[in-house]
N, C-alpha and C positions, 0 to 999 in steps of 0.2 A: 370873913364877908371885908367888902373893898370899904377904905378908911375914908372917917366921914361919914357912914350911913347910921342912922339913929336906928337904937332897937328897936321902934315902931316899923321902920322899915324894911329892917332886916328882916321881923317876923312877916311882913305883908308878901313880901319877895319870895318868902317859903310859900305862904299858901298858894303865891299864885305861880309856882312852878312847879306844887303838885297837883293844884288843878288842871295845870297846861299838862301836868303827864295822863290825869286821869280822862281828861277830853280827847287825846290822842289815843289810849286804848279803846276805845271805843269804833273803832276803824273797822275791824273784823266782824262785827255783828251786821253794821249795813251794807258792808259789800259782799259778806256771803251773801244777805238777803236780795240785793239787785239782779236779776237775770241779763243783766247786760255784758257788755264785750267790758272786760277792763281799762282799754283804752276811753273806752264811753266812760267809761265811774272816773276816771280818774281826771278826764276833761274836761265832763261836764265837776265834778267838784273842785277843780282848780280853779274852773269860772264863778262861781261864788263863794269860793273865798279869797278870789281876786278882789270884789267887788268891796270883800271885807275890808281888806288892805287898801284898798282905792279909798275908802271914805275915810278911814285913819289918814291917812297922807295928805286927806285935801282939810280936812279940821284942824290938826297941826301944821297945815300951810309948808306942806313941808315941798321942795323939789324932785320928780323925779328924774336923775342922775342916770343916765344912758352913756354908758363907755365899755370900754373895752371888756374891764374887771367885772361890771354888775352881769356882763350879760354875758364872759365866760361860769360866772359863777351861778346864771340864773338857766342855762342848759346842764350845769349838775344836779341841779334842782328839781327841773320836767324829767331829768332819766331817775333819777329817785325818786319822785310821786308813779311815776307811772309802770319801772320794776315793781314797788310794792305792793302798790295796788294788785299785777300780776301772779307776783309770787301768789298776794293772799286768797286770790280766786284758785291757782294752782296747789297750792298746798296747805297747810293746816296753817288754822291763825297765831297759833303755837309758835310755827316753826318759822314762819315771814317775818313775825314779828324778832324773834331771838335772833335770828340768822342777821339781820339788820344791824340789831346791837353788837354785831363785830365787826363796826366802825372804828372804831377806838385801836384793834388792829390794826386796820390800816393804816390809819393816822401817824401811829409807831412808824411804819415801813417805808410809809412814802415821806415820812420825817427824817427817816435815815437815809433811803437813797438818795435822794432830792435835796433836803436841807442841810446832811453830813452833820446832824445828829449823833449823838454819841448813846449807847442801850445801856441802860443799869439791870442791875439782875430781877430787880421788880417789871422791870416794860418786859425780861424775858420770860419771866415766871409765870407775869399774866397772858402773855402771848402764848405759852405753851398748853394753859388751860382753856383759853380759848379754845384754841384748835383744839381739844378733848369734846369739850360741849359741845363743840360744830359738828364734828365725827360723830358723835353721837345723835344729832338729830338729824341728820343723813343716814345713819342705822336704822333709825325709826319707818322710815317711808321709802321703803327701796323699788318702789311701784313706778312704772312710767313718766305719768303727771304729778306726783309728789317728788318725787327728783328732777325734774327738770322744774317747778317751784320754790327747791330746796336752791337749786344753783343762781338763780334770780332773784333770791331773795337776799344772798350773799355778794351778788352783784351790784344790788340798792345798797347793801354795808360800803361797799367800794366808794357809792357816788354820796353817800353820807357826808364818808370823812373827807371826802374833796369839798363839799359842800363848806364843813366845820373848819378846815385849812382856810378856804377863801371870808370867812365869814369872819376873822377876827382882822380883818386889814380894811375893815368899811365901818365907817362911822353912820351917827343914822340918818341920813338920808340916802347915803348908799345902799343899806343894809334892807331898808323900807322896801327900798326902789325894785333890788334884783330880789325880792321875795315875791313883789310886784312881776317884772319880766317873767321870773320861774313859771307864776299860774299863768301867765301868758302861754307862755313855749308852750306847755301842757296842755292847753285848749288847742290849740293851733294842729298840734299834732294825733291830735284827737280826731279831725276833725273828717277827714277820709275813714274812719273806722265808724262814723253815723249811717254811710253808704255803701258802704260794704256788708254790715253788719245787720243791717235795719230795725232798730232795737223798739219793740212797744215801749209805749212811752204811757203806763199807766199810770195814775193820783201815788200810788203808794210807793213803788220805787223812787219816782220822781219827787215823793217829802224825802224818801230815806239819804238823796244825793243832797239836796238840799240842806238836810243835817251835817252830811257829811263836811260837805263844802262852809257852812259856816262855824257849827259849832266843832267839829271834830279837827278842821283844816285852819280856817282866818282864824278865830277865836286864839286860838293855841299858840299860833306865832307872833299874837301880839302879848298874850302874856308874859310867853317867853322871854320878850323884846326888853317888855319892862321888869322883870322879872333879873336880868342881867346887870340893872342898872344898879342892883345894891348886891346881887348874888353872885362870888367868885365863877368859872368854871368848875372846880374842883365839887362844889355845894350845888348847883347844876345839874353835874355830872349821874350824881348820888340822888335828886328829887326824881331827874328825868328816867329810873330804872324803874319807877312805879309802874310805866305803862307798859314793858312786856311782861308782867307779875299778873297786870288787870288786865289782858287785851284776854289770854285765853278762857280767863274765868266767866270772862263777857259771855265767852263765844259757847262755852257751855252752858251755861244757863239758860242764853236763851234760844239759841240753835245746834242742842243737843253735840256738837264736834269735840267727841273725848280725845286728844291730846294721846299717842302713845308713850307708855311708862320711857321709852329711852328718851323722847323727847322732852321728855317732863325735865329728865335727869339732867340731858344737855344743858336743855334751857336755864334750869340753877347754874349746872356749874360757869357756863358762860355770864349769867347776873353778877352772880359771887364772884368770879375773876376780874371783870370791869368793875363793879365798886370797891376788892381789897383792893385794886391798881389804884380809883382814885384817892382814896383814905393812905395809902402811903406816898403820898406826896406825889401826884401826876403832874402837878406846874411846876413843880421843881426839876431846872437843870441837870444835868453830871455837876458842871461846876459849883453851884449852889449846894449842890446832895453834899459835895466832897469839900464847904466849905462850915456849911454844919457841924458836920461830922468831925471837925476839925476841933470848932467852937464849943463841943461838948466833950473832947478829949481832954481840952484845956482846963 
């Protein structure tokens, strides 16, 4: 935990992140139940989430920072939201969520190729295990619609990785600004689909999309931001792993959607690989790891 945090602050941050992951995990239940285009769902979800973020910014009297960095990160966020909702519509909720959690693998690849960081053995092992899990998820559903959904889910993992790589550069105002702009971009991208798909706005789907925007997306982003003040990235990663574990449970209980055996096994492999990667020192650079080994040897 960050130096200077009290035990009460640490415990509160842990609770906030667990609640955040739990709220994230209800996405599949409501997305599957709304009979609209995934772009319409994503757009309206972000509209209501954006209201939540904007209210928070106003209450805290923060500035909305619009620059190249926040706009670029917002584009990645909008792409992430659109891809995830589309994948959830086209494949099982389990596959959409688990395949999105290949993001740490893409963080590693991008870091090596563009940031010139060295790989450790634990990174390679985690990458191999993650790819095995991804392969099992693909093997579980090879029909056309499911395959397309799986591919889009992996792409959402790429955008999630790029979003995380940008996140570390921002202060509080820039962070909240790019989250707000990302919601706006998602909504704007969805507007043409309101006219081409002509969704029927019945009361129940409308209620579901408000719940998605406020409860599943808007509030969790605030919880995650608050938790990050007293939780290091390794703790956030471990606690957020609750989401892919809960998502298929909710969908099974409420929608009766049963993921295939291989998809469940693949999901377990991905989650185990990412969790083990975090526990074995994801936050240490290779030079820091060598220094720690040298100290132990002394």
